[in-house]
C-alpha positions, 0 to 999 in steps of 0.5 A, spaced: 851 266 247 850 267 239 854 262 235 856 263 228 851 259 223 855 254 220 858 252 226 852 252 230 849 246 225 856 242 224 856 242 233 849 239 232 850 234 226 849 228 230 842 229 231 841 234 226 836 229 222 832 227 228 831 234 231 828 236 224 824 231 223 821 230 230 821 237 234 819 241 228 811 240 227 809 237 221 816 236 218 815 229 216 809 232 212 812 238 209 819 235 206 816 230 202 811 235 200 816 240 198 820 234 194 813 233 191 813 239 188 820 239 185 821 238 177 820 230 175 824 232 168 830 227 168 837 231 169 833 237 172 837 242 174 835 244 182 839 249 186 838 248 194 839 254 198 841 251 205 841 244 203 844 242 210 844 233 210 839 234 204 832 232 208 828 235 202 833 230 197 831 225 201 824 224 198 826 228 192 832 223 189 826 217 189 822 221 184 828 224 180 834 220 181 837 223 175 836 230 178 842 234 178 843 238 184 847 244 187 847 245 194 849 251 198 851 251 206 855 254 210 856 248 215 862 244 212 860 237 216 853 237 213 855 238 206 860 232 208 854 228 210 850 229 204 855 228 200 856 221 204 849 220 203 849 220 195 855 218 192 852 216 186 848 222 185 850 228 181 851 233 187 855 240 187 856 241 194 858 248 195 860 251 202 859 259 203 853 263 204 848 264 198 848 271 199 855 271 196 856 265 192 855 267 185 849 263 181 849 262 174 843 265 170 838 261 167 841 254 169 836 251 174 829 248 173 827 250 180 830 252 187 829 249 193 829 252 201 827 249 206 827 251 214 833 255 212 831 263 210 827 264 216 834 268 219 834 274 214 831 280 213 826 283 207 831 288 206 837 282 205 832 277 202 830 281 196 837 282 192 838 274 194 831 272 191 833 277 185 839 272 184 835 266 185 830 269 180 835 270 175 838 263 175 832 260 174 831 258 167 824 261 164 818 258 166 822 256 172 820 256 180 823 257 187 819 253 192 820 256 199 818 252 205 819 255 211 816 258 218 813 265 219 812 270 224 805 270 226 804 278 227 808 284 225 810 285 232 813 278 233 817 279 227 819 286 230 821 283 237 825 278 234 829 282 229 830 287 236 832 282 240 837 280 235 840 287 235 841 287 242 844 280 243 849 283 237 850 289 241 851 286 248 856 280 245 860 285 241 858 280 236 862 281 228 857 285 224 859 281 217 858 274 221 852 270 220 849 268 227 844 263 228 838 266 231 831 265 228 828 272 225 822 270 221 817 275 217 810 274 217 808 270 211 805 277 207 812 280 208 815 274 205 810 274 199 812 282 198 820 280 198 818 275 193 814 279 188 819 285 189 825 280 186 820 280 180 817 273 182 809 272 180 805 269 182 807 267 189 802 261 191 801 258 198 802 250 196 800 247 204 800 250 211 802 246 217 801 251 223 807 256 222 810 253 217 808 254 209 810 252 202 811 257 197 811 257 190 814 263 186 814 263 179 819 266 174 814 266 168 816 266 161 822 270 158 820 278 159 821 282 152 826 287 156 831 281 158 837 279 154 
């Protein structure tokens, strides 16, 4: 049966970190890799989408202990675990959907998301990515590490299977459920580009998981 997103992760809190690091190919490589590409400037402002228990932050805080991180996640237990791990860090934790939570414009030096955004369509992502773009300071970047469909056929099949399950279980159309529907890498880059990012650079690849850097670039002449 489909499970609501936050409840899915909270029910697996005890084994979550061990699962992420051992069951996902090369996770012990791509979490620290992502962290190394985040800003090292003291006091850097970071927006973490789907932060969970902060696995990427486990590698980032040793590199930048004074970073100021806003973490957003649907799972209350995950956020509580993250807060308990780092009571001495500048953490602002928000329980909610990153689709709904407003972002302060121009605040962040970088945004990051690791293994969270593979549940959503290109059409859902473009408005979110536009929000992320606007939340970044000029010259900021969005680091996205996630896994991707190997083909357009796989992408379509997974999306249609989710639709079938939603109809079969008469699920609430307004609820986010845990079911993986990754885009292809090309479609992900298209979504980021459509939101205004550019260039979008492939930083690393581990099987189906890739790390992307999407640059905001300098302030445009048409921006307020």
